[in-house]
Structure formats: structure tokens, C-alpha cells
TIRO-2110 file (N, C-alpha, C; in Angstrom, 1 decimal):
// TIRO-2110
16.2, 26.3, 3.0, N, 1, A
16.3, 25.8, 4.3, CA, 1, A
17.5, 25.2, 3.7, C, 1, A
18.5, 24.8, 5.3, N, 2, A
19.6, 24.6, 5.1, CA, 2, A
19.0, 23.1, 5.3, C, 2, A
20.0, 21.8, 4.8, N, 3, A
19.4, 20.8, 4.7, CA, 3, A
19.9, 20.0, 6.1, C, 3, A
21.1, 20.4, 6.6, N, 4, A
21.3, 20.0, 8.2, CA, 4, A
19.7, 20.7, 9.1, C, 4, A
19.2, 21.5, 8.8, N, 5, A
18.0, 21.8, 9.6, CA, 5, A
16.9, 21.1, 9.4, C, 5, A
16.6, 21.4, 8.2, N, 6, A
15.5, 20.4, 7.3, CA, 6, A
15.9, 18.7, 8.1, C, 6, A
16.5, 18.4, 8.0, N, 7, A
17.0, 16.9, 8.4, CA, 7, A
16.4, 16.7, 9.8, C, 7, A
16.3, 17.3, 10.9, N, 8, A
16.2, 17.8, 11.8, CA, 8, A
14.6, 17.1, 12.0, C, 8, A
13.6, 18.4, 11.1, N, 9, A
12.4, 18.0, 11.2, CA, 9, A
12.0, 16.6, 11.2, C, 9, A
12.6, 15.9, 10.9, N, 10, A
12.3, 14.1, 10.4, CA, 10, A
12.2, 13.3, 11.8, C, 10, A
12.9, 13.8, 12.4, N, 11, A
13.3, 13.4, 14.1, CA, 11, A
12.1, 14.4, 14.7, C, 11, A
11.7, 15.5, 14.5, N, 12, A
10.9, 16.1, 15.2, CA, 12, A
9.9, 16.2, 15.2, C, 12, A
9.6, 15.8, 13.9, N, 13, A
7.9, 14.9, 13.7, CA, 13, A
7.3, 14.5, 14.1, C, 13, A
8.1, 13.1, 14.8, N, 14, A
7.4, 12.0, 15.6, CA, 14, A
7.6, 12.5, 17.0, C, 14, A
8.0, 13.4, 17.9, N, 15, A
7.9, 14.5, 19.2, CA, 15, A
6.7, 14.7, 18.9, C, 15, A
6.2, 15.7, 18.0, N, 16, A
5.5, 16.6, 17.8, CA, 16, A
4.1, 15.8, 17.7, C, 16, A
4.2, 14.4, 16.9, N, 17, A
3.1, 13.8, 16.5, CA, 17, A
3.0, 13.0, 18.2, C, 17, A
3.5, 12.2, 18.6, N, 18, A
3.4, 11.5, 19.7, CA, 18, A
3.2, 12.4, 21.0, C, 18, A
3.5, 13.7, 21.1, N, 19, A
3.2, 14.4, 22.4, CA, 19, A
1.5, 15.2, 22.1, C, 19, A
1.7, 15.1, 20.6, N, 20, A
-0.2, 15.3, 20.3, CA, 20, A
-1.0, 14.3, 20.9, C, 20, A
-0.8, 13.0, 20.2, N, 21, A
-1.2, 12.0, 20.8, CA, 21, A
-1.1, 12.2, 22.3, C, 21, A
-0.3, 11.5, 23.1, N, 22, A
-0.8, 11.7, 24.6, CA, 22, A
-1.1, 12.8, 25.1, C, 22, A
-1.0, 14.1, 24.8, N, 23, A
-1.4, 15.0, 25.6, CA, 23, A
-3.0, 15.1, 25.1, C, 23, A
-3.8, 14.6, 23.8, N, 24, A
-4.9, 14.6, 23.7, CA, 24, A
-5.6, 13.1, 24.5, C, 24, A
-4.9, 12.3, 24.7, N, 25, A
-5.3, 10.9, 25.3, CA, 25, A
-5.9, 11.6, 26.8, C, 25, A
-4.7, 12.1, 27.3, N, 26, A
-4.9, 12.9, 28.6, CA, 26, A
-6.1, 13.6, 29.2, C, 26, A
-6.1, 14.5, 27.6, N, 27, A
-7.4, 15.3, 27.8, CA, 27, A
-8.9, 14.7, 27.8, C, 27, A
-8.9, 13.1, 27.2, N, 28, A
-10.0, 12.3, 26.6, CA, 28, A
-10.0, 11.1, 27.3, C, 28, A
-10.7, 11.3, 28.9, N, 29, A
-10.7, 10.1, 29.8, CA, 29, A
-11.9, 8.9, 29.1, C, 29, A
-12.2, 9.4, 27.6, N, 30, A
-13.1, 8.2, 27.1, CA, 30, A
-12.4, 7.6, 26.5, C, 30, A
-11.0, 7.8, 26.1, N, 31, A
-10.7, 7.0, 25.1, CA, 31, A
-10.1, 5.9, 25.5, C, 31, A
-10.1, 4.8, 24.6, N, 32, A
-9.7, 3.2, 24.9, CA, 32, A
-9.1, 2.8, 23.9, C, 32, A
-7.8, 2.4, 24.2, N, 33, A
-6.7, 1.9, 23.5, CA, 33, A
-7.7, 0.7, 22.3, C, 33, A
-8.5, -0.1, 23.4, N, 34, A
-9.1, -1.3, 22.4, CA, 34, A
-9.8, -0.9, 21.7, C, 34, A
-10.8, 0.2, 22.2, N, 35, A
-12.2, 0.2, 21.5, CA, 35, A
-12.7, 1.8, 20.4, C, 35, A
-10.9, 2.7, 20.6, N, 36, A
-11.1, 3.5, 20.0, CA, 36, A
-10.3, 3.6, 18.8, C, 36, A
-10.1, 4.8, 17.8, N, 37, A
-9.1, 5.0, 16.8, CA, 37, A
-8.8, 5.9, 17.4, C, 37, A
-7.3, 6.5, 16.6, N, 38, A
-6.5, 7.7, 17.1, CA, 38, A
-7.4, 8.8, 16.3, C, 38, A
-8.0, 8.7, 15.5, N, 39, A
-8.9, 10.0, 14.8, CA, 39, A
-9.6, 10.3, 16.0, C, 39, A
-10.3, 9.0, 16.8, N, 40, A
-11.4, 9.9, 17.6, CA, 40, A
-11.4, 11.1, 18.5, C, 40, A
-9.5, 11.6, 18.5, N, 41, A
-9.1, 12.1, 19.3, CA, 41, A
-9.4, 13.8, 18.2, C, 41, A
-9.9, 13.3, 16.9, N, 42, A
-9.4, 14.9, 16.1, CA, 42, A
-11.5, 15.1, 15.9, C, 42, A
-12.1, 14.1, 16.8, N, 43, A
-13.5, 14.5, 15.9, CA, 43, A
-14.0, 15.8, 16.7, C, 43, A
-14.7, 16.9, 16.0, N, 44, A
-14.9, 17.8, 16.1, CA, 44, A
-16.2, 18.2, 17.6, C, 44, A
-16.3, 16.8, 17.9, N, 45, A
-17.0, 17.3, 19.6, CA, 45, A
-16.2, 17.1, 20.8, C, 45, A
-15.0, 16.6, 20.7, N, 46, A
-14.2, 16.3, 21.5, CA, 46, A
-13.5, 17.4, 21.9, C, 46, A
-13.0, 17.5, 23.0, N, 47, A
-12.2, 18.5, 23.4, CA, 47, A
-10.9, 18.6, 23.4, C, 47, A
-10.4, 17.6, 22.6, N, 48, A
-8.9, 17.4, 22.2, CA, 48, A
-8.8, 17.3, 20.8, C, 48, A
-9.7, 18.0, 20.1, N, 49, A
-9.8, 18.2, 18.3, CA, 49, A
-8.9, 18.8, 18.4, C, 49, A
-8.6, 20.5, 18.7, N, 50, A
-7.3, 21.1, 18.1, CA, 50, A
-6.3, 20.6, 18.6, C, 50, A
-5.6, 20.2, 19.8, N, 51, A
-4.5, 19.6, 20.4, CA, 51, A
-4.4, 18.5, 19.4, C, 51, A
-5.0, 17.6, 18.9, N, 52, A
-4.7, 16.5, 18.1, CA, 52, A
-4.5, 16.9, 16.5, C, 52, A
-5.8, 17.8, 16.1, N, 53, A
-5.7, 17.9, 14.9, CA, 53, A
-4.4, 19.0, 14.2, C, 53, A
-4.0, 19.9, 15.3, N, 54, A
-3.2, 21.3, 14.9, CA, 54, A
-1.8, 19.9, 14.9, C, 54, A
-1.4, 19.3, 15.9, N, 55, A
-0.5, 18.5, 16.1, CA, 55, A
-0.1, 17.5, 15.0, C, 55, A
-1.1, 16.8, 14.3, N, 56, A
-1.2, 16.0, 13.0, CA, 56, A
-0.8, 16.9, 11.7, C, 56, A
-1.1, 18.1, 11.5, N, 57, A
-1.2, 19.0, 11.0, CA, 57, A
0.2, 19.5, 10.9, C, 57, A
1.0, 20.1, 12.3, N, 58, A
2.3, 20.0, 12.2, CA, 58, A
3.2, 18.9, 12.1, C, 58, A
3.1, 17.9, 12.5, N, 59, A
3.7, 16.5, 12.2, CA, 59, A
3.9, 16.4, 10.4, C, 59, A
2.8, 16.7, 9.9, N, 60, A
2.8, 15.9, 8.6, CA, 60, A
3.2, 16.9, 7.6, C, 60, A
3.5, 18.5, 8.2, N, 61, A
4.2, 19.7, 7.4, CA, 61, A
5.8, 19.3, 7.8, C, 61, A
6.3, 19.0, 9.2, N, 62, A
7.1, 18.5, 9.3, CA, 62, A
8.2, 17.3, 8.4, C, 62, A
7.2, 16.4, 8.5, N, 63, A
7.2, 15.2, 7.6, CA, 63, A
7.9, 16.2, 6.1, C, 63, A
6.9, 16.6, 5.5, N, 64, A
7.1, 17.3, 4.5, CA, 64, A
8.5, 18.0, 4.3, C, 64, A
8.7, 18.5, 4.9, N, 65, A
9.8, 19.6, 4.8, CA, 65, A
11.0, 18.9, 5.1, C, 65, A
10.8, 17.9, 6.2, N, 66, A
12.2, 16.6, 5.8, CA, 66, A
12.3, 16.1, 4.7, C, 66, A
11.5, 15.3, 4.4, N, 67, A
11.2, 15.0, 3.2, CA, 67, A
12.1, 15.4, 1.8, C, 67, A
11.6, 16.3, 1.5, N, 68, A
11.8, 17.5, 0.2, CA, 68, A
13.0, 18.1, 0.7, C, 68, A
13.3, 18.4, 2.0, N, 69, A
14.9, 19.3, 1.6, CA, 69, A
15.7, 18.6, 2.2, C, 69, A
15.7, 17.9, 3.8, N, 70, A
16.7, 17.2, 4.5, CA, 70, A
17.5, 15.7, 3.5, C, 70, A
15.8, 15.1, 3.4, N, 71, A
16.1, 13.5, 2.7, CA, 71, A
16.4, 13.4, 1.6, C, 71, A
16.3, 14.8, 0.7, N, 72, A
16.1, 14.4, -1.1, CA, 72, A
17.7, 14.1, -1.2, C, 72, A
18.9, 14.7, -0.6, N, 73, A
20.5, 14.2, -0.9, CA, 73, A
20.8, 12.8, -0.4, C, 73, A
19.3, 12.5, 0.4, N, 74, A
20.5, 11.0, 1.2, CA, 74, A
19.3, 9.9, 0.3, C, 74, A
18.2, 10.0, 0.2, N, 75, A
17.5, 9.0, -0.8, CA, 75, A
16.1, 9.8, -1.4, C, 75, A
16.6, 10.2, -2.8, N, 76, A
16.0, 10.8, -3.6, CA, 76, A
14.8, 10.9, -4.1, C, 76, A
14.7, 8.9, -4.5, N, 77, A
13.6, 8.7, -4.9, CA, 77, A
12.7, 8.5, -3.4, C, 77, A
12.8, 8.2, -2.7, N, 78, A
11.9, 7.9, -1.6, CA, 78, A
11.3, 9.2, -0.9, C, 78, A
11.9, 10.0, -0.8, N, 79, A
12.0, 11.1, -0.2, CA, 79, A
10.4, 11.9, -0.8, C, 79, A
10.0, 11.8, -2.2, N, 80, A
8.7, 11.7, -2.3, CA, 80, A
7.6, 11.0, -2.1, C, 80, A
7.8, 9.8, -1.8, N, 81, A
6.9, 9.0, -1.3, CA, 81, A
6.6, 9.6, -0.1, C, 81, A
7.6, 10.0, 1.0, N, 82, A
7.4, 10.4, 2.2, CA, 82, A
7.0, 11.6, 2.6, C, 82, A
7.1, 12.3, 1.4, N, 83, A
6.4, 13.9, 1.3, CA, 83, A
4.9, 13.0, 1.4, C, 83, A
4.5, 12.2, 0.3, N, 84, A
3.2, 12.6, 0.1, CA, 84, A
2.5, 11.8, 1.6, C, 84, A
3.8, 11.1, 2.2, N, 85, A
2.6, 10.5, 3.5, CA, 85, A
2.8, 11.4, 4.5, C, 85, A
3.2, 12.7, 4.7, N, 86, A
3.2, 13.9, 5.2, CA, 86, A
1.8, 14.4, 4.7, C, 86, A
1.8, 14.8, 3.8, N, 87, A
0.3, 15.3, 3.5, CA, 87, A
-1.0, 14.5, 4.0, C, 87, A
-0.6, 12.9, 3.4, N, 88, A
-1.5, 12.2, 3.3, CA, 88, A
-2.2, 12.6, 5.4, C, 88, A
-0.9, 12.7, 6.1, N, 89, A
-1.1, 12.7, 7.3, CA, 89, A
-1.9, 14.2, 8.2, C, 89, A
-1.5, 15.1, 7.1, N, 90, A
-2.5, 16.5, 7.2, CA, 90, A
-3.6, 15.9, 6.8, C, 90, A
-4.5, 15.7, 5.8, N, 91, A
-5.2, 15.3, 5.1, CA, 91, A
-6.3, 14.7, 6.2, C, 91, A
-5.9, 13.8, 6.6, N, 92, A
-6.7, 12.8, 8.7, CA, 92, A
-6.8, 14.2, 9.0, C, 92, A
-6.5, 14.7, 8.9, N, 93, A
-6.5, 16.2, 10.0, CA, 93, A
-7.4, 17.0, 9.7, C, 93, A
-7.2, 17.2, 8.4, N, 94, A
-8.3, 18.4, 7.8, CA, 94, A
-9.7, 17.6, 7.6, C, 94, A
-9.8, 16.3, 7.4, N, 95, A
-10.8, 15.7, 6.9, CA, 95, A
-11.2, 14.9, 8.0, C, 95, A
-11.1, 15.4, 8.8, N, 96, A
-11.7, 14.9, 10.3, CA, 96, A
-12.7, 13.8, 10.3, C, 96, A
-12.6, 12.7, 11.3, N, 97, A
-13.9, 11.3, 11.3, CA, 97, A
-15.2, 12.1, 11.0, C, 97, A
-15.5, 13.2, 11.5, N, 98, A
-16.6, 14.1, 11.2, CA, 98, A
-17.3, 13.5, 9.6, C, 98, A
-16.5, 13.6, 8.8, N, 99, A
-16.5, 13.4, 7.6, CA, 99, A
-16.8, 12.0, 6.9, C, 99, A
-16.5, 11.1, 8.1, N, 100, A
-17.2, 9.8, 7.5, CA, 100, A
-16.3, 8.9, 6.5, C, 100, A
-17.2, 8.7, 5.5, N, 101, A
-16.4, 8.0, 4.9, CA, 101, A
-14.6, 8.6, 4.0, C, 101, A
-15.1, 9.7, 4.0, N, 102, A
-14.2, 10.5, 3.3, CA, 102, A
-12.8, 10.5, 4.2, C, 102, A
-13.2, 11.0, 6.0, N, 103, A
-11.8, 10.4, 6.8, CA, 103, A
-11.4, 9.0, 6.8, C, 103, A
-12.0, 8.2, 6.5, N, 104, A
-11.8, 6.8, 6.3, CA, 104, A
-10.9, 6.6, 5.1, C, 104, A
-11.6, 7.4, 3.9, N, 105, A
-10.6, 6.9, 2.7, CA, 105, A
-9.1, 7.6, 2.9, C, 105, A
-9.1, 8.7, 3.7, N, 106, A
-7.7, 9.3, 3.9, CA, 106, A
-7.3, 9.0, 5.1, C, 106, A
-7.5, 8.1, 6.2, N, 107, A
-6.6, 7.2, 6.8, CA, 107, A
-5.9, 6.1, 6.4, C, 107, A
-7.1, 5.2, 5.1, N, 108, A
-6.4, 4.2, 4.5, CA, 108, A
-4.9, 4.9, 3.8, C, 108, A
-5.5, 6.4, 3.0, N, 109, A
-4.2, 6.6, 2.3, CA, 109, A
-3.1, 6.8, 2.7, C, 109, A
-3.1, 7.2, 4.3, N, 110, A
-2.3, 7.6, 4.8, CA, 110, A
-1.3, 6.0, 5.3, C, 110, A
-1.9, 5.3, 5.7, N, 111, A
-1.5, 3.8, 6.1, CA, 111, A
-0.7, 3.3, 5.0, C, 111, A
-1.6, 3.4, 4.1, N, 112, A
-1.0, 2.7, 2.5, CA, 112, A
0.3, 3.5, 2.5, C, 112, A
0.5, 4.5, 2.3, N, 113, A
1.6, 5.6, 2.4, CA, 113, A
2.8, 5.2, 3.1, C, 113, A
2.2, 5.3, 4.5, N, 114, A
3.3, 4.5, 5.2, CA, 114, A
3.9, 3.2, 4.5, C, 114, A
3.5, 2.0, 4.0, N, 115, A
4.0, 0.7, 3.8, CA, 115, A
4.7, 1.5, 2.2, C, 115, A
4.0, 2.0, 1.8, N, 116, A
4.7, 2.2, 0.3, CA, 116, A
5.9, 3.5, 0.8, C, 116, A
6.1, 4.2, 1.0, N, 117, A
7.2, 4.8, 2.0, CA, 117, A
8.4, 4.4, 2.1, C, 117, A
8.0, 3.1, 3.1, N, 118, A
8.9, 2.5, 4.0, CA, 118, A
9.4, 1.4, 2.5, C, 118, A
8.4, 0.6, 1.8, N, 119, A
9.3, -0.1, 1.0, CA, 119, A
10.3, 0.8, 0.0, C, 119, A
9.4, 1.7, -0.4, N, 120, A
10.8, 2.6, -1.4, CA, 120, A
12.0, 2.9, -0.7, C, 120, A
12.2, 2.9, 0.4, N, 121, A
13.5, 3.4, 0.9, CA, 121, A
14.5, 2.2, 1.4, C, 121, A
13.7, 1.1, 1.7, N, 122, A
13.9, -0.2, 1.6, CA, 122, A
14.7, -0.3, 0.3, C, 122, A
13.9, -0.2, -1.1, N, 123, A
14.2, -0.6, -2.5, CA, 123, A
15.6, 0.6, -2.7, C, 123, A
15.7, 1.8, -2.3, N, 124, A
16.4, 2.3, -2.5, CA, 124, A
17.7, 2.0, -1.6, C, 124, A
17.6, 2.3, -0.8, N, 125, A
18.8, 2.0, 0.3, CA, 125, A
18.8, 0.6, 1.1, C, 125, A
18.6, 0.0, 0.6, N, 126, A
18.6, -1.5, 1.3, CA, 126, A
18.9, -1.3, 2.6, C, 126, A
18.0, -0.5, 3.7, N, 127, A
17.8, -0.7, 5.2, CA, 127, A
16.9, -1.4, 5.3, C, 127, A
16.9, -2.6, 5.9, N, 128, A
16.2, -3.3, 6.3, CA, 128, A
15.4, -3.1, 7.6, C, 128, A
15.6, -2.1, 8.3, N, 129, A
14.9, -1.0, 9.1, CA, 129, A
13.3, -0.8, 8.8, C, 129, A
13.3, -0.6, 7.1, N, 130, A
12.2, 0.1, 6.7, CA, 130, A
11.4, -1.1, 6.9, C, 130, A
11.9, -2.6, 6.4, N, 131, A
10.9, -3.7, 6.2, CA, 131, A
10.3, -3.7, 7.2, C, 131, A
10.6, -3.4, 8.8, N, 132, A
9.7, -3.4, 10.3, CA, 132, A
8.1, -3.2, 9.6, C, 132, A
7.8, -2.2, 8.8, N, 133, A
6.6, -1.7, 8.5, CA, 133, A
5.9, -2.8, 8.1, C, 133, A
6.5, -4.2, 7.4, N, 134, A
5.6, -5.3, 7.5, CA, 134, A
5.0, -5.8, 8.4, C, 134, A
5.8, -5.5, 9.7, N, 135, A
5.0, -6.3, 11.2, CA, 135, A
3.6, -5.2, 11.4, C, 135, A
3.4, -4.3, 10.8, N, 136, A
1.9, -4.0, 10.7, CA, 136, A
0.9, -4.2, 9.9, C, 136, A
1.5, -4.9, 9.0, N, 137, A
0.6, -5.6, 8.0, CA, 137, A
-0.8, -6.5, 8.4, C, 137, A
-0.2, -7.6, 9.1, N, 138, A
-1.2, -8.8, 9.9, CA, 138, A
-2.2, -7.9, 11.0, C, 138, A
-1.8, -7.1, 11.8, N, 139, A
-2.6, -6.4, 12.4, CA, 139, A
-4.1, -5.9, 11.4, C, 139, A
-3.7, -5.1, 10.5, N, 140, A
-4.1, -4.0, 9.8, CA, 140, A
-5.2, -5.6, 9.1, C, 140, A
-4.7, -6.5, 8.9, N, 141, A
-5.4, -7.7, 8.3, CA, 141, A
-6.5, -7.7, 9.4, C, 141, A
-6.2, -8.3, 10.7, N, 142, A
-6.8, -8.8, 11.5, CA, 142, A
-8.0, -7.8, 12.1, C, 142, A
-7.5, -6.8, 12.0, N, 143, A
-8.6, -5.6, 12.4, CA, 143, A
-9.4, -5.4, 11.4, C, 143, A
-9.4, -5.1, 10.3, N, 144, A
-10.6, -5.5, 9.0, CA, 144, A
-10.9, -6.6, 9.2, C, 144, A
-10.9, -7.5, 9.7, N, 145, A
-11.6, -8.8, 9.5, CA, 145, A
-11.8, -9.1, 11.0, C, 145, A
-12.2, -7.8, 11.2, N, 146, A
-12.4, -8.0, 12.9, CA, 146, A
-12.0, -9.2, 13.9, C, 146, A
-11.0, -9.6, 13.8, N, 147, A
-10.5, -10.8, 14.5, CA, 147, A
-9.8, -9.7, 15.5, C, 147, A
-9.3, -9.3, 15.5, N, 148, A
-8.9, -7.9, 16.8, CA, 148, A
-9.5, -7.2, 17.4, C, 148, A
-9.0, -6.2, 17.8, N, 149, A
-9.9, -5.6, 18.7, CA, 149, A
-10.6, -4.6, 17.7, C, 149, A
-12.2, -4.0, 18.4, N, 150, A
-12.6, -3.1, 17.4, CA, 150, A
-12.2, -2.2, 17.0, C, 150, A
-11.6, -1.4, 18.0, N, 151, A
-10.5, 0.1, 17.5, CA, 151, A
-9.6, 0.0, 16.6, C, 151, A
-8.9, 0.9, 15.7, N, 152, A
-7.9, 1.1, 15.1, CA, 152, A
-6.7, 1.7, 15.7, C, 152, A
-6.6, 1.8, 17.1, N, 153, A
-5.7, 3.0, 18.0, CA, 153, A
-4.6, 2.0, 17.6, C, 153, A
-4.8, 0.7, 18.0, N, 154, A
-3.6, -0.4, 18.0, CA, 154, A
-2.9, -0.5, 16.6, C, 154, A
-3.3, -1.1, 16.1, N, 155, A
-2.7, -1.0, 14.4, CA, 155, A
-2.1, 0.2, 13.9, C, 155, A
-2.8, 1.5, 14.6, N, 156, A
-2.5, 2.6, 13.9, CA, 156, A
-1.1, 3.3, 14.9, C, 156, A
-0.7, 3.3, 16.1, N, 157, A
-0.1, 3.4, 16.8, CA, 157, A
1.2, 2.7, 16.4, C, 157, A
1.1, 1.2, 16.3, N, 158, A
2.2, 0.3, 15.9, CA, 158, A
2.7, 0.6, 14.5, C, 158, A
1.7, 1.3, 13.6, N, 159, A
2.3, 1.5, 12.2, CA, 159, A
3.1, 2.7, 12.1, C, 159, A
2.5, 3.2, 13.4, N, 160, A
3.9, 4.5, 13.3, CA, 160, A
5.2, 4.1, 14.0, C, 160, A
4.8, 3.1, 15.0, N, 161, A
6.1, 2.7, 16.2, CA, 161, A
7.1, 2.3, 15.0, C, 161, A
6.4, 1.6, 13.7, N, 162, A
7.7, 0.5, 12.8, CA, 162, A
7.9, 1.2, 12.2, C, 162, A
7.7, 2.6, 11.3, N, 163, A
8.0, 3.3, 10.8, CA, 163, A
8.8, 4.3, 11.3, C, 163, A
9.5, 4.7, 12.5, N, 164, A
10.3, 5.1, 13.7, CA, 164, A
11.7, 5.3, 13.3, C, 164, A
11.7, 4.0, 13.5, N, 165, A
13.2, 3.8, 13.4, CA, 165, A
14.2, 3.7, 11.8, C, 165, A
13.8, 3.7, 11.0, N, 166, A
14.1, 4.2, 9.9, CA, 166, A
14.1, 5.2, 9.6, C, 166, A
13.2, 6.3, 9.9, N, 167, A
13.0, 8.0, 9.5, CA, 167, A
13.9, 8.4, 10.2, C, 167, A
13.9, 7.9, 11.4, N, 168, A
15.1, 9.0, 12.3, CA, 168, A
16.3, 8.3, 11.9, C, 168, A
17.2, 7.2, 11.9, N, 169, A
18.1, 6.8, 11.0, CA, 169, A
18.3, 7.3, 9.8, C, 169, A
17.6, 7.9, 8.9, N, 170, A
17.4, 8.4, 7.9, CA, 170, A
17.9, 10.0, 8.2, C, 170, A
16.6, 10.6, 9.0, N, 171, A
17.2, 11.7, 9.3, CA, 171, A
18.4, 12.4, 9.7, C, 171, A
19.2, 11.1, 10.5, N, 172, A
20.9, 11.2, 11.4, CA, 172, A
21.8, 11.3, 9.8, C, 172, A
21.6, 10.3, 9.0, N, 173, A
22.2, 10.6, 8.1, CA, 173, A
22.0, 11.4, 6.9, C, 173, A
20.7, 11.7, 6.8, N, 174, A
20.9, 13.3, 6.0, CA, 174, A
21.3, 14.4, 6.7, C, 174, A
21.2, 14.5, 8.3, N, 175, A
21.9, 15.6, 9.0, CA, 175, A
23.8, 15.2, 8.6, C, 175, A
23.9, 14.3, 8.9, N, 176, A
25.4, 14.2, 8.9, CA, 176, A
25.9, 14.4, 6.8, C, 176, A
24.7, 14.7, 6.1, N, 177, A
25.7, 14.7, 5.0, CA, 177, A
26.1, 13.0, 4.3, C, 177, A
25.2, 12.2, 5.2, N, 178, A
25.9, 11.1, 4.4, CA, 178, A
24.8, 10.2, 3.2, C, 178, A
END
């Protein structure tokens, strides 16, 4: 696949991800941003399961394609970390919350990989947008200390939003061949 085409997958992954999340929430009147986790949408007992998990799997695959083909010329070291992040995203869908502790572990892996990929990109490209990921860290600390709301949806969505700017910027640079 040509690098320019693959670079579009970096941006499209977020469209698919947020589209699947939004459509899943619309299908799930029980979902509550304060009490739920986004993974609740992928629970096998909910009608949103297919939409959410297929959306996560697809966006994870798009991140992997972008990372290994589109991003490699622009940021070769960071591309491997972002590819593993995409794979982690797929694991969250594959090992859905019905699997209990295993799901928790792959979810933690995903968010740790978002942090590592962002820091690796900052280190490699000196792009300060990648440091926006640090804004999510206090939310996670507060969440795990039970100071913040009981659900994980807010730290989860914030974590994805703070990664969005540098990945989109990187996709544009890769598309332009910079």
C-alpha cells in the first residue's frame, strides 16, 4: 500500500472510533458518562456489542496500517509504539469486559501504550502536541484513587482526545511526505 494512502488511515481511525462510540451510545440509553466505562458498550449482553467492538477492531487495524506504512517514513521509531497501541485497541475489543480481569489488563495496556507512543513521538520529533497526553494522567490517578467519578468513560475519552492532535498532524505530515 502506498504511504500516502496509508497516512489517511491515521485520521480515518479516529472517525471510525468516535463514530462507533457515538452510535453505540445512541443505542444504549443506559450508558452514563459518569458511571460507565466505554468498554461497557462492548459487553456481550448489550445491543451495542457488535457496533462498538467492530468499531474498535477496525480503528485499531487502521492505526496499525497507518503506523507501519504511513508513519514509518515520518517517525520510524514512534511508528512501532503506535502500531502496538492499535493492536492493544483490538485486544480491548477482542477480550471484552465479560472476561473480567483479562479485559482490565488489556485496557490498562491500551492506555499505557497511548502514553508511551505519545512520549516516543515527542522524543523523536520534538512535537509538543504529543505532550498533551500528560493531561490525561491526573484523571487516571484520580479515577484509580476513587476521587473522580466511578466510571472510566471520562478518562478514557480524554485520553483519546489528547492523542488526536499529534496523530492527525503526523498523518498530514506523512501524507505530504514530510
